[in-house]
C-alpha positions as CSV (number, residue, x, y, z in Angstrom):
1,M,-193.4,36.4,8.1
2,T,-194.2,38.6,5.3
3,E,-193.0,42.1,5.0
4,S,-196.5,43.6,5.7
5,S,-196.9,41.4,8.8
6,L,-193.5,42.6,10.0
7,I,-194.5,46.3,9.5
8,H,-197.9,45.5,11.2
9,S,-196.2,43.9,14.2
10,K,-193.8,46.7,14.4
11,K,-196.5,49.3,14.6
12,Q,-198.3,47.1,17.3
13,V,-195.2,47.0,19.3
14,L,-194.7,50.8,19.1
15,Q,-198.4,51.5,19.9
16,A,-198.2,49.2,22.9
17,A,-195.0,50.9,24.3
18,T,-196.8,54.2,24.0
19,L,-199.9,52.9,25.8
20,D,-197.8,51.4,28.6
21,N,-195.9,54.6,29.0
22,D,-199.2,56.7,29.1
23,Q,-200.6,54.4,31.8
24,D,-197.2,54.5,34.0
25,E,-197.3,58.2,33.7
26,S,-200.9,58.9,34.5
27,L,-200.3,56.7,37.7
28,S,-197.2,58.5,38.8
29,N,-197.9,62.0,37.8
30,P,-201.3,62.8,36.4
31,R,-200.4,66.3,35.8
32,R,-197.3,65.7,33.6
33,S,-197.6,67.0,30.0
34,R,-197.2,64.0,27.6
35,E,-196.3,66.6,24.9
36,N,-193.1,67.7,26.7
37,R,-192.3,64.6,28.8
38,E,-191.7,61.6,26.2
39,S,-189.9,58.4,27.1
40,V,-186.6,57.9,25.3
41,K,-188.4,55.2,23.1
42,E,-191.3,57.6,22.3
43,S,-189.0,60.5,21.4
44,M,-187.3,58.3,19.1
45,I,-190.2,56.9,17.4
46,A,-193.3,59.1,17.8
47,N,-194.2,60.9,14.4
48,D,-190.8,59.9,13.0
49,K,-191.4,58.8,9.3
50,L,-190.0,55.5,8.0
51,Q,-187.7,55.6,5.0
52,G,-187.6,53.5,1.7
53,S,-184.8,51.1,1.0
54,F,-183.2,53.5,-1.2
55,T,-182.6,56.0,1.6
56,I,-181.5,53.3,4.0
57,I,-178.9,51.9,1.7
58,V,-177.5,55.5,0.9
59,S,-177.7,56.5,4.6
60,I,-175.7,53.4,5.5
61,A,-173.1,53.8,2.8
62,N,-172.9,57.6,3.5
63,A,-172.2,57.1,7.2
64,M,-169.7,54.4,6.5
65,M,-167.7,56.3,4.0
66,G,-167.6,59.6,5.6
67,P,-164.2,61.1,4.6
68,S,-162.5,57.6,4.0
69,V,-163.1,58.2,0.4
70,L,-160.5,60.9,0.4
71,L,-158.1,59.0,2.6
72,L,-158.0,55.7,1.1
73,P,-156.3,56.6,-2.4
74,L,-153.2,57.5,-0.4
75,Q,-153.3,53.9,1.3
76,F,-153.5,52.5,-2.3
77,I,-150.4,54.3,-3.3
78,D,-148.6,53.1,0.0
79,V,-149.4,49.4,-0.2
80,G,-150.2,48.9,-3.7
81,L,-153.4,48.6,-5.7
82,L,-153.6,44.7,-5.7
83,T,-152.8,44.5,-2.0
84,S,-155.3,47.2,-1.1
85,T,-158.1,45.4,-3.2
86,V,-157.5,42.0,-1.5
87,V,-157.4,43.6,1.9
88,A,-160.5,45.7,1.3
89,F,-162.3,42.5,0.1
90,I,-161.5,40.4,3.1
91,I,-162.2,43.3,5.6
92,G,-165.3,44.3,4.0
93,L,-166.7,40.8,3.6
94,I,-166.0,40.0,7.2
95,S,-167.4,43.5,8.4
96,Y,-170.6,43.0,6.4
97,R,-171.3,39.6,8.1
98,T,-170.8,40.9,11.6
99,C,-172.7,44.1,10.8
100,D,-175.7,41.9,9.5
101,L,-175.4,39.8,12.7
102,T,-175.7,42.9,14.7
103,H,-179.1,44.0,13.5
104,L,-180.3,40.5,12.9
105,H,-180.1,39.7,16.6
106,T,-181.9,42.9,17.5
107,R,-185.8,42.7,17.8
108,L,-188.3,44.8,15.9
109,D,-189.3,46.6,19.2
110,E,-185.7,47.3,20.3
111,I,-184.7,50.6,19.3
112,E,-181.0,50.2,20.1
113,Y,-178.3,47.6,20.1
114,L,-177.8,48.3,23.8
115,T,-181.3,46.7,24.5
116,A,-180.3,43.6,22.6
117,I,-177.0,43.2,24.3
118,Q,-178.6,43.5,27.7
119,R,-181.2,40.9,26.8
120,I,-178.8,38.4,25.4
121,M,-175.4,39.0,27.3
122,G,-176.2,40.9,30.3
123,T,-175.2,44.0,32.2
124,A,-171.5,43.5,32.1
125,W,-171.3,43.1,28.3
126,N,-173.8,46.0,27.8
127,I,-171.5,48.3,29.7
128,I,-168.4,47.1,27.7
129,Y,-170.3,47.9,24.5
130,F,-171.5,51.2,25.8
131,V,-168.3,52.6,26.8
132,N,-166.6,51.5,23.7
133,S,-169.5,52.9,21.4
134,V,-169.9,56.2,23.1
135,V,-166.1,56.9,23.2
136,I,-165.5,55.9,19.4
137,L,-168.5,57.7,18.1
138,W,-167.8,60.9,20.1
139,M,-164.2,60.9,19.0
140,A,-165.5,60.1,15.4
141,G,-167.7,63.2,15.7
142,I,-164.8,65.3,16.7
143,I,-162.6,64.0,13.7
144,Y,-165.4,64.7,11.5
145,F,-165.8,68.0,12.8
146,L,-162.1,68.8,12.4
147,S,-162.2,67.5,8.9
148,L,-165.1,69.8,8.2
149,C,-163.2,72.8,9.5
150,D,-160.1,71.8,7.6
151,V,-161.7,71.4,4.1
152,I,-163.6,74.7,4.6
153,Y,-160.3,76.6,5.7
154,S,-158.5,74.8,2.7
155,A,-161.3,75.9,0.3
156,I,-161.3,79.5,1.3
157,Q,-157.4,79.7,0.8
158,M,-157.5,77.8,-2.4
159,A,-160.7,79.8,-3.8
160,F,-159.3,83.3,-2.9
161,N,-155.5,82.4,-3.3
162,V,-154.9,83.7,0.2
163,T,-152.4,82.6,2.9
164,L,-154.0,82.5,6.4
165,P,-152.7,81.7,9.7
166,S,-151.5,78.1,10.0
167,E,-154.0,75.5,11.5
168,E,-151.4,74.6,14.2
169,S,-151.4,78.1,15.5
170,V,-154.1,79.6,17.9
171,V,-155.2,83.0,16.5
172,F,-158.3,85.0,17.6
173,N,-157.2,88.6,16.7
174,A,-157.7,87.8,12.8
175,F,-159.7,85.5,10.6
176,S,-158.1,81.9,11.3
177,Y,-158.8,78.3,11.6
178,Q,-160.3,78.9,15.1
179,W,-162.9,81.5,13.7
180,T,-163.7,79.0,10.9
181,G,-164.8,76.5,13.5
182,I,-166.8,79.0,15.5
183,I,-168.6,80.1,12.3
184,I,-169.3,76.6,11.1
185,M,-170.8,75.6,14.5
186,A,-172.9,78.7,14.5
187,C,-174.3,77.5,11.2
188,I,-174.9,73.8,11.7
189,G,-175.3,73.6,15.5
190,W,-179.1,73.7,15.2
191,L,-178.9,70.2,13.5
192,F,-177.8,68.6,16.7
193,F,-181.1,69.6,18.3
194,L,-183.3,67.6,15.9
195,P,-184.9,65.1,18.0
196,K,-186.0,62.7,15.2
197,L,-183.4,60.5,13.3
198,G,-186.0,60.2,10.4
199,K,-185.7,63.9,9.6
200,I,-181.9,63.8,9.9
201,L,-181.8,60.8,7.4
202,D,-183.8,63.1,5.0
203,L,-180.6,65.2,4.8
204,T,-178.1,62.4,5.0
205,E,-179.6,60.9,1.8
206,K,-178.3,64.0,0.0
207,G,-174.7,63.0,0.9
208,V,-174.7,60.6,-1.7
209,Y,-174.3,63.4,-4.2
210,C,-171.2,64.6,-2.3
211,I,-169.7,61.0,-2.7
212,I,-170.4,61.3,-6.5
213,T,-168.7,64.7,-6.6
214,E,-165.7,63.2,-4.8
215,S,-165.6,60.3,-7.0
216,L,-165.8,62.3,-10.3
217,F,-163.0,64.5,-9.0
218,L,-160.7,61.5,-8.3
219,F,-161.7,60.0,-11.6
220,Y,-160.7,63.3,-13.3
221,L,-157.3,63.3,-11.5
222,G,-156.6,59.7,-13.0
223,C,-157.8,60.5,-16.5
224,K,-155.7,63.7,-16.4
225,A,-152.6,61.7,-15.4
226,F,-153.2,59.2,-18.1
227,F,-153.5,61.7,-20.8
228,S,-150.7,64.0,-19.7
229,G,-147.4,64.3,-21.5
230,D,-145.6,62.1,-18.8
231,G,-148.0,59.3,-18.7
232,V,-148.4,56.9,-15.8
233,S,-145.8,54.3,-15.0
234,F,-146.9,51.0,-13.6
235,A,-145.0,48.1,-11.9
236,F,-146.1,44.9,-10.2
237,Y,-143.7,45.6,-7.2
238,S,-142.1,48.8,-6.4
239,K,-140.3,50.5,-3.3
240,D,-140.5,54.0,-4.7
241,T,-144.2,54.7,-5.0
242,T,-143.5,58.3,-6.1
243,Q,-142.1,57.0,-9.4
244,E,-144.7,54.4,-10.3
245,V,-148.0,52.9,-9.4
246,A,-147.4,49.6,-7.8
247,M,-149.5,46.5,-7.5
248,V,-147.5,45.4,-4.4
249,T,-145.1,47.4,-2.4
250,S,-142.6,46.7,0.6
251,V,-144.9,48.8,3.0
252,P,-146.3,46.7,5.8
253,V,-150.2,46.2,5.4
254,T,-150.7,46.5,9.3
255,Y,-151.7,50.3,9.1
256,A,-153.8,49.7,6.1
257,I,-155.8,46.7,7.7
258,G,-156.6,49.0,10.6
259,V,-157.7,51.9,8.1
260,F,-159.9,49.5,6.1
261,A,-161.5,48.1,9.3
262,M,-162.6,51.5,10.4
263,A,-163.5,52.3,6.8
264,F,-166.1,49.5,6.8
265,A,-167.4,50.0,10.5
266,I,-170.9,51.0,10.9
267,H,-171.8,48.4,13.5
268,N,-172.8,50.8,16.4
269,S,-175.0,52.9,14.0
270,I,-176.7,50.3,12.0
271,V,-179.7,49.4,14.4
272,A,-180.7,53.0,14.6
273,I,-180.5,53.4,10.7
274,V,-182.2,50.2,9.7
275,R,-184.7,50.8,12.4
276,K,-186.2,53.5,10.4
277,S,-187.0,51.2,7.3
278,S,-190.4,50.9,6.0
279,E,-189.5,47.5,4.6
280,P,-187.9,45.7,7.6
281,S,-187.7,42.2,5.6
282,K,-185.2,43.9,3.2
283,N,-182.9,45.2,6.0
284,S,-180.3,42.3,5.2
285,V,-180.4,42.9,1.6
286,N,-180.2,46.8,2.1
287,V,-177.0,46.3,4.4
288,F,-175.4,44.0,1.7
289,K,-176.1,46.5,-1.1
290,A,-174.7,49.3,1.1
291,Y,-171.5,47.4,1.7
292,V,-171.3,46.6,-2.1
293,L,-171.8,50.2,-2.9
294,T,-169.2,51.2,-0.3
295,F,-166.6,48.5,-1.5
296,V,-167.0,49.4,-5.2
297,T,-166.6,53.3,-4.6
298,Y,-163.5,52.7,-2.3
299,I,-161.8,50.6,-5.1
300,V,-162.8,52.8,-8.0
301,T,-161.8,56.0,-6.2
302,G,-158.8,54.4,-4.7
303,Y,-157.4,53.4,-8.0
304,F,-158.0,56.7,-9.9
305,G,-156.9,58.7,-6.9
306,A,-153.7,56.7,-6.6
307,I,-153.0,57.1,-10.3
308,G,-153.5,60.8,-10.3
309,L,-151.6,61.7,-7.2
310,Y,-148.8,59.1,-6.8
311,K,-146.2,61.5,-8.0
312,K,-147.0,64.0,-5.2
313,S,-148.1,61.7,-2.4
314,G,-144.7,62.3,-0.5
315,A,-145.9,65.9,0.3
316,G,-147.2,64.8,3.8
317,A,-150.9,65.0,2.9
318,N,-153.4,63.0,5.0
319,T,-156.2,63.3,2.4
320,V,-156.5,63.8,-1.3
321,L,-157.9,67.3,-0.6
322,N,-154.9,68.9,0.9
323,N,-153.9,72.0,-1.1
324,E,-150.2,71.0,-1.0
325,L,-150.9,68.4,-3.6
326,Y,-152.1,70.7,-6.3
327,D,-150.6,73.5,-8.5
328,I,-152.6,76.6,-7.9
329,D,-151.7,77.8,-11.4
330,E,-153.9,74.9,-13.0
331,T,-157.2,76.8,-13.0
332,F,-159.5,74.0,-13.8
333,T,-158.2,71.6,-11.3
334,R,-158.3,74.3,-8.7
335,I,-161.9,75.0,-9.4
336,L,-162.8,71.3,-9.3
337,L,-160.8,70.9,-6.2
338,V,-162.6,73.8,-4.3
339,I,-166.0,72.3,-5.4
340,T,-165.0,68.8,-4.1
341,Q,-164.0,70.5,-0.8
342,L,-167.2,72.3,-0.4
343,A,-169.1,68.9,-1.4
344,T,-167.1,67.1,1.3
345,A,-168.0,69.7,3.8
346,F,-171.7,69.2,3.1
347,Q,-171.2,65.4,3.3
348,L,-169.5,65.8,6.7
349,V,-172.5,68.0,7.9
350,T,-174.9,65.3,6.9
351,V,-173.2,62.7,9.0
352,L,-172.3,64.7,12.2
353,P,-176.0,65.0,13.5
354,V,-176.6,61.3,12.9
355,I,-173.6,60.6,15.0
356,N,-175.0,63.0,17.8
357,N,-178.3,61.5,17.8
358,I,-177.1,57.9,18.2
359,V,-174.7,58.9,21.0
360,R,-177.3,61.0,22.7
361,N,-179.9,57.9,22.6
362,Q,-177.4,55.4,23.7
363,I,-176.5,57.6,26.8
364,F,-180.1,58.2,27.7
365,I,-180.9,54.6,27.4
366,M,-178.0,53.6,29.6
367,I,-179.1,56.3,32.2
368,W,-183.0,56.1,32.0
369,G,-183.7,53.0,30.0
370,E,-186.1,52.8,26.9
371,A,-189.1,53.6,28.9
372,G,-187.5,56.2,31.0
373,I,-188.3,59.9,30.9
374,P,-185.2,62.1,30.9
375,P,-185.5,65.5,32.6
376,K,-186.5,68.2,30.3
377,G,-183.1,70.0,30.4
378,A,-181.1,66.7,29.5
379,F,-181.7,66.9,25.6
380,W,-180.4,70.5,25.6
381,G,-177.7,69.9,28.0
382,F,-176.4,67.1,26.2
383,N,-176.3,68.8,22.8
384,A,-174.8,71.8,24.4
385,L,-171.9,69.7,25.8
386,Y,-171.4,68.1,22.5
387,I,-171.0,71.4,20.9
388,V,-168.7,72.7,23.4
389,T,-166.3,69.7,23.4
390,F,-165.9,70.0,19.6
391,L,-165.2,73.6,19.8
392,I,-162.7,73.2,22.5
393,V,-160.8,70.6,20.7
394,Q,-160.9,72.4,17.5
395,M,-160.0,75.9,18.8
396,F,-157.0,74.9,20.9
397,N,-155.7,72.2,18.7
398,I,-156.0,69.2,21.1
399,S,-155.2,66.3,19.2
400,P,-157.6,63.3,19.6
401,N,-155.3,60.9,17.6
402,T,-154.1,58.9,20.6
403,V,-157.5,58.3,22.1
404,M,-158.9,57.6,18.7
405,S,-156.1,55.1,18.0
406,L,-156.8,53.3,21.2
407,A,-160.7,53.5,20.7
408,G,-160.3,52.5,17.2
409,A,-158.3,49.2,18.3
410,F,-161.1,48.3,20.7
411,I,-163.9,48.9,18.4
412,G,-162.3,46.8,15.9
413,F,-162.3,44.0,18.2
414,V,-165.2,44.5,20.6
415,I,-167.9,45.9,18.5
416,I,-167.0,44.6,14.9
417,Y,-166.0,41.4,16.0
418,L,-166.3,40.1,19.6
419,L,-169.9,41.0,20.3
420,P,-171.7,40.0,17.1
421,V,-169.9,36.6,17.1
422,A,-170.5,36.1,20.7
423,I,-174.2,36.9,20.5
424,H,-174.6,34.7,17.4
425,F,-172.8,31.6,19.2
426,K,-175.1,32.0,22.3
427,A,-178.2,32.0,20.1
428,L,-176.8,29.1,18.1
429,A,-176.2,27.2,21.4
430,Q,-179.6,27.9,22.7
431,K,-181.3,26.7,19.5
432,Q,-179.2,23.7,19.4
433,A,-180.0,22.9,23.0
434,L,-183.8,23.4,22.5
435,E,-183.6,21.0,19.5
436,K,-182.0,18.3,21.5
437,K,-184.9,18.6,23.8
438,G,-187.3,17.8,21.2
439,Y,-188.6,21.1,20.1
440,K,-189.5,21.0,16.4
441,S,-190.7,24.6,16.3
442,I,-188.9,27.1,18.3
443,S,-191.1,30.1,19.6
444,D,-191.2,32.3,22.7
445,E,-194.2,30.5,24.1
446,G,-193.6,28.1,26.8
447,T,-189.8,28.4,27.0
448,S,-187.6,31.3,28.2
449,E,-184.6,29.9,26.5
450,A,-186.0,30.8,23.2
451,S,-186.3,34.5,24.0
452,D,-182.8,35.2,23.0
453,I,-183.0,33.3,19.6
454,A,-183.3,35.8,16.6
455,E,-186.1,35.4,14.1
456,F,-183.9,34.6,11.3
457,L,-182.5,31.6,13.2
458,R,-186.0,30.4,14.2
459,K,-186.9,30.0,10.4
460,K,-183.8,27.8,9.9
461,Q,-184.8,24.0,10.3
462,D,-181.7,22.7,9.2
463,I,-178.4,24.4,10.5
464,N,-175.0,23.1,9.9
465,Y,-173.6,23.9,13.4
466,V,-170.2,22.8,12.5
467,L,-170.0,25.2,9.5
468,E,-171.5,28.1,11.5
469,Y,-169.2,27.7,14.4
470,G,-166.3,27.3,12.1
471,V,-166.8,30.3,9.8
472,H,-167.7,32.7,12.7
473,G,-164.8,31.3,14.8
474,L,-162.3,32.3,11.8
475,I,-164.0,35.7,11.7
476,M,-163.2,36.1,15.5
477,A,-159.6,34.9,14.9
478,V,-159.3,37.5,12.2
479,G,-160.7,40.0,14.6
480,V,-158.1,39.0,17.3
481,G,-155.1,39.1,14.8
482,I,-156.3,42.7,13.7
483,F,-156.6,43.9,17.3
484,I,-153.1,42.6,18.1
485,M,-151.7,44.3,15.1
486,Q,-153.2,47.6,16.0
487,L,-152.3,47.3,19.7
488,V,-148.7,46.4,19.4
489,P,-147.6,49.7,17.8
490,L,-149.6,51.6,20.4
491,I,-147.8,49.8,23.2
492,E,-144.5,50.5,21.5
493,K,-145.3,54.1,21.3
494,L,-146.6,54.2,25.0
495,I,-143.3,52.5,26.2
496,H,-141.2,55.1,24.0
497,W,-143.1,57.9,25.5
498,I,-142.7,56.8,29.1
499,G,-138.9,56.2,28.4
500,S,-138.5,59.8,27.2
501,L,-140.0,61.3,30.4
């Protein structure tokens, strides 16, 4: 199928969906206003402009990176440059393949991955995915909002050289971390009420400039360390990473694997993003390019950031933008730090409404279905609840780390590995079964078994099933291993916590 015919088919499907909904509504309630009572599918599609390949690639990369660019250099210091590169390559390659499977097994007329899971795997799997996806996305949104407040609060203190109340304290009778969150939400809250993802992606595309700014800042730190009087000390192996930049260290890679798994995770958002592509036939290529861009950015920024900050990495910082890592008397570095903090804040602002949009649509689809029409106040009520939960967590310093850790362990297994591979195995088995029955050309006509076979598999006449099952079985095994490595420390912490009661 050519690109033009794909786009034409996509438009026909959307027009048919709109026509069907119009007919259903006129029968059930002739007086209902179409303008204000759209179905979930219509509200996501109607008058929402499609995006070119560049915007899709940048949107995927921007949403995938988030604040990871600022976190990973410290991981490079801990486990070593060579170890980090190998882990990033393996995890990135596996994540790309399962992410590609996620959108490839979703039809053009399906607006969310939920619909594809329901069609192929059934209700039970759909519920499992829904719970995992909503929890992790909601918690990710909270983490992003906390990061946004943190960088703005840090930028204010660094820019004006003032000491403000600690972020750990709850202060309302003076300017504080809590008031920072309230002011920020008052400024950006309206973005959560934008109904069309296409409009949000217009904003998200600008996030690439923020990533460039962060990368240049880390590049500057690395170059500054190279040309300083002390120079940079390298070693193949080191136990003291504050004295030299090591290729390999004694630090276990367990935590780093979990960090990279989350850094390359975009699976529960990918369908919503690529659905907005004006060139659907290029979706797989665009996803691949986004992963390559993300991998290269992680490696380059990780190397330069590690070289620039290894001597100060023991200060307890969780990202490279923590003020404690820098000397306030170095004016030029201080200015660049503030600029990078503000750029990072803007990047986080561009990602937050995308997360909000995807979570809202997934919940609406689960409750009312694609063709369902939510009550008029559901849209406003959900966004208000979303904003309130963010502010409550931020203002009262409620730590989401435990929930995020548990959710992260499950998302790494269920969403990144288990579901994509399980769906692919089922499609392969159905195609294999139909071929054994003598079907030379698999299509939807005349056989219900073919309905769950993705278009990209239909086009393959010769499939090496041993290789397909072997490669994707190995991917599943890696996912199980990562899941166990993340789960064991969490169980140990839980046992320790229960024992201390």
